[in-house]
N, C-alpha and C positions, 0 to 999 in steps of 0.2 A: 504494500500500500504506500502511496506517495502523496496523499492529499490531506486536507482538513475536511473530514466528513462530519456533517451536522445532521442530527436527527431532531426534527421539530415535531413533537408529539403532543397529544392532548389527553387529559385524564379520562379514563374509561374508553379511550379510542384505540385500544390495542397497545398502549404505552408499556405496560408491564411485559408484554410479549416481546416487543422489539428491544426494550432495555435488556432483558435477559439474553436475547439472541446476540446483540452486538457487544455486550459486555463479555460474553463467552468467546466471541470471535476475536475481540481485542486481546484477551488473555492468551488465546491459542496462538495468535500471530504476533504476539509481543508488540501490540500497538496500544499506546496509552488510551484509556477510556475515562472520560470525565462526565459525570452525571450532574446536571444542575436542575434542581427542583424549585428554586426560589428566584430571588432577584440578584443572586451572586453574579458578578461580572468576571470576565476572563481577560488576562493581559494578552498582549500580542505574542509573548513567549508561550503562554498556555495554549494559544491557538495555532502555533506553528506545526506544520505537518512533519511526520504523520501523526494524526490524532483522531479519535472519534469523540465527538461532543454530543451529549444527549440532553435536550431541553424538554422538560415537561411543561405543558401549557406555555410554549414559547411565545413571548410577546414581541412580535416583529417591530413594533413601534419603539420599544426600549432597546432593541439590539440591532440597530441599523447596519452595524458593521458586517452582519452576515451577508448583506446584499451588495456591499461596496467592493468586495474583492471577488471577481468571477472565478478565482481558483478554488474558493470555498464551494463545496458540493453539498447541497441540502436535500434531505428526504423529508417531505411534509406529508404525513399521513392523516387523513380525515376519516371520520365514521359518520354514518347517518346520525344526526344529533338526537333524533327521537329515540334511537337505540341507546345512545349515551345516557339519556335521562333514565331509561329503564334500568340499565346496568348500574348506573351510579346510585340509584335509590336503594337497590338491594345490597350493594356493597357498603354503602354508608350506614346502613342499619347495624352492622356488626363489626366493621373495620376498627382496628386499634390505631390507625394513623393519628398522630398527635394533633393535627389541625382539627380533627373532628371532636376533640375533647377539651377545647378551650371555651370557657364561658363567654357568651357574647351579649352585649347590651341589646342588640337588635332582636335577640331571641328571649328577652326578659331574663337574662342571666343563665339560660340553658346553653348547653353546648349544641353544636350542629346535630350530633347524633341523638342527644336527649330530645331536642325539638322534633326531629324526624320521628322518633319512637313515640312521642307524646300524641301524635295525630291519630285519629280514630279509625280512618279507613285507608285502604291502599290508594284510592283515588287522591285523597288529600296528600298523601306522601309523594305521589307522582307530581302533583301540582307544586308542592314545596320544592322538590328537586328541580323541576322545570325553572322555577324562579331563581334558583341559587346555583345551578350547575356550573362549576368553574370550567369544565372542559368545553361546554357549548359556548360559553361567553368568550373564551379565548379563541375558539375556532372562528367566531364572527369577527373578532378584532383582527385576525390574521389578514383578511382582505384578499386582494387580487393575487393571482399566480405571479411568482417571481422568476426572473430569467435564469437564475442558477439553481433552480429548485425542481426536483422530481416530485410531481404531485401524484399521490397514490391513495386509493380508497381501500380502507380496511376490508370492505366487502369483496374486493378483487383478490386481496392477498390471502384471505382465509380459505379460498378455493384454489389456490395456486399449487395444487398437488404435484404438478410437473416441475415446479420451481422456475418456470420461465420468467415470470415477472420479477421474482426475487433476484434472479441472475442479472436482469437488466438493472435493478436497483443497486446491487453490489458493484457491478461494473461502473455505473455512473458515479458512485461514491468514491471510486478510485482503487478498488481492490483489483489486484493483478490477475491475469488468467490462471496462473498456477496456484493462486489463493482461493479461487472460486469453488473448487470441490469441497474444501474445508468449510467455507462459508455456507454452502448448501447443506452439508451434513449437520451443522449446528442449527441452521434454520429449521430443518426437518425435525430435529430432536426437541425443539421448543414450540412446535406447532400442534394445534388441536387435532389435525389430521395425521400427525406423526407421533412423536415421542410422548406427547401430552394427552393422547387419546384416552388412555386408561385412567389418568388422574382426573380428567373431566368426567368420565363415567362414574368414578367413585364419589364425586362431589366433595372432595377433601380440600378444595382451595376456593377462597373467596373470589379470586381473580378469574376462576374458570367456571362460574355459575352456568353460563350458557355459551356465549361467544357467537351465537348464531346471528345471521343477518335478518332484518325485517321483523324483529320481535314486536315492534310497535303496532303491526297490523292486528295483533290479537289483544292489544292493551289499550290503544288510543280510541276514545270515543270523540264525539263532536266537541265536547267541553274541553278535553285535553288538546285536541287539534286547534280549536279556536284560540286557546290560551297560548299555544306555541306560536301561532302566526302573530298574535298581538305582541308577544315578547320579542320575537326574532325576525319578524318581517319576511323578506324574500330570501332568507338564508338558504333554504332548501333549493330554491331556484338557482341561486348564485353558485352553489357547490355541485349542481347537476343531479340532485336527488329527485326533483320534481320539475315538470315544465311550467307549472303555475300552482296556485293555491287551491285548486278545485278538489284536491285530495281530501280536504276537510269535509266537504259535502258528501263524500262517499263513505264516511265513517258511520258507525252505529250511533243512534241518538244517545243523548246523555244517559249514563248509567250511574249506579251508586258507587 
């Protein structure tokens, strides 16, 4: 590898999957791996190639340097935000992540997790997650495609059993031809259709509750759909998940 490879990921958008994959790749190929989950900045030396830098909820507005140097190679992975909301709600009910256990004034002194668990119905919990989802908010902030960025949909990568898409990604990020077989092996071992299939079936991991695409179709009713459009506008259209907002009218009427 000879580049600065940057992963721009979003919470509950396959971030744990790609973190694990590329961290293992970096270790195996002796490439430094730097994971940044907050507002921490990196010096020019920290960004010098070869290196893999992984940002969770990457805020492009705060890190303009990612786009100023065309030698930086970025993978930006998105997921249908409706599925992010579903995945996030179930994860946040039980996760031990520190940020979920900080008392907040806007929740009347409750933590995020306490507030979520205090709600009476699953519908209320989905609406709460919709209003507060960090992954969806950061996806919206990301904005338009960038010239040095490989745009990838989670939905395409989870069915990439032949690993053709992943091979394109790895090559774009700067991995050399003789490194690609090892990259593919590690990707397979960390994928739900590969090495993680048994773990998913056992239901032993919060991160692997489902992983399926289009979960929203069996969850969203017109109330949730309307709330989504009111909150995020044309986001689904902009990211290519819907041609317009008529999908809301095709949902089931309001349910409990």
